[in-house]
N, C-alpha and C positions, 0 to 999 in steps of 0.2 A: 633779574626779572624787572627791576624798577627801570633800568635803561631802556628795555623793550616797550614798557608802558609810556615812557617819556616820548620815545620815537613815534609810537602810534598816536599819542596826544598830538605831537607836532605836525606829522602828516594829515590828520584829520582837521586839525585846526586850520592848516593852510588850505586844505581842499574846501573846507566851509568858508573860508575868507574869499576864495576865487569864485565859488558859486554864489555866495552873496553879492559879490561885485558885479556878476553877470545879471542877478536879479535887480540890483539896485540900477545899472545902467539901462537895462532894458525898460524899466518903468519910467526912468526920468527921460528916455528917448520917446517913449509912447506918449508920454505928457508933454512932449515938446519943451522941456526944461533944459534940455542940451541939444546941440546939433546932431543930426543922424550920423552916428559914428559906427553903429552896427548894421551890418546888411540885413535886409529882410522887410517884409511887410509888417503892418501892425499886428495881424494874426499870427504871423511867425515869432514876432518879438514877444507877443503875449504868451505864446507856447513856451519859449525859452525862459520867460520869467517864472511862469508857473513850475516848470519842471526843475530849474535851478532853485527856486525857492523851496519846494518840497523837499529835495535832496538836502539843501542847506538845513532846513528845519530838522530833519531826521538827524544829521551829523551834530547839529546844535544840542539836540536832546541827549545824544551819545556822549559829547563832551562834558555835558553837565554831570551826568552819572558817573563818568570816568573821574573827573575832577573831584566829585564827592568821595568816590572810592579811594583814590589816592591820598586825600585830606584825611580820610579815616585811618588810612594805613600808615602815614608819614608823621602826622602832627597831632600833639595832644590838644584837648578843647581850649586850653589856654593861649594857643598860638592864635594871635588875632588875624594877621594878614592873610593865611591859607582860608581860615573860616569865613572871613569876610568876602573873599575870592567866590567861595561856595556859595555863600547866600546870594551874592549878586548874580552869579551865573544861573541859579535856580530861578531867581526873580525875573531874569532876562528872558528865560526860556517860557516862564508863565506868560510874560507880556507878549512873547512871539506867538504863542497859542492863542491868546486873546485877540491879537491882530488878525490871525487867520481865521478865527471864528467870525469876527465882524465882516471881514472881507467877503466870506461866503453867504453872507446874508444879503438882501436886495440893496442895492447901490442907493445910497442917499447922498444929498448934496455935501454934508459935512464929512463924507469919507475922504474928501481931498486932504484932510488933516492927516490921514494914515501915512502919507508920504513922510511926514515929519517923524512918525512913529517909526518907520522904515529905516529912516537915517539914523535915528538915535539907537535902535538895535544893531545896525551895521557898526556904529561906533563903539557900542558895547562890546560887541564881538571882538572888535579890535583890541580893545583894552583888556577884556577878560581873558581870552583864550591865547591869542598869539603873544601878548607880553608875558602872560604866565608861563607859557612853554620856553620862552626866551629865558626868562627869569629862572626857570628850573633847571635849563641846561647850563646856564652860567654858574649857579651855585653848586650843580653836580660836578662841573669840570674844575672849578676852583676849590673843591672839597668842603665847601661850608654846609652842604646839605647831608 
């Protein structure tokens, strides 16, 4: 069962990463922070950003719950690293929710700062979910888990 959960976590983490990358690149291209590398009009890019962001968000929440469940199942409360991972993943999910709520409100000039929040969330996703999955598989296959 543990192998199956780790595979699910790995596939979902990779899918979330790809979708978050699409959301990131579309927003950067719409704001003209990068050259036009993706085809489409601004409206099409915005649609891609919204859809990939929403699916990424749902998978992000799923990963936070799955990671919490795995930590509850595998580790005692005295294990610092997995519980720190869980706390950071839940906190990143809360920040993601906050960013979505702010974006849905009327656009204000200060909202340009949300690009930095998006980049931080992107990097947190990379650090939290993908490295944790790699770490779990490494220790599973080496027998340390």
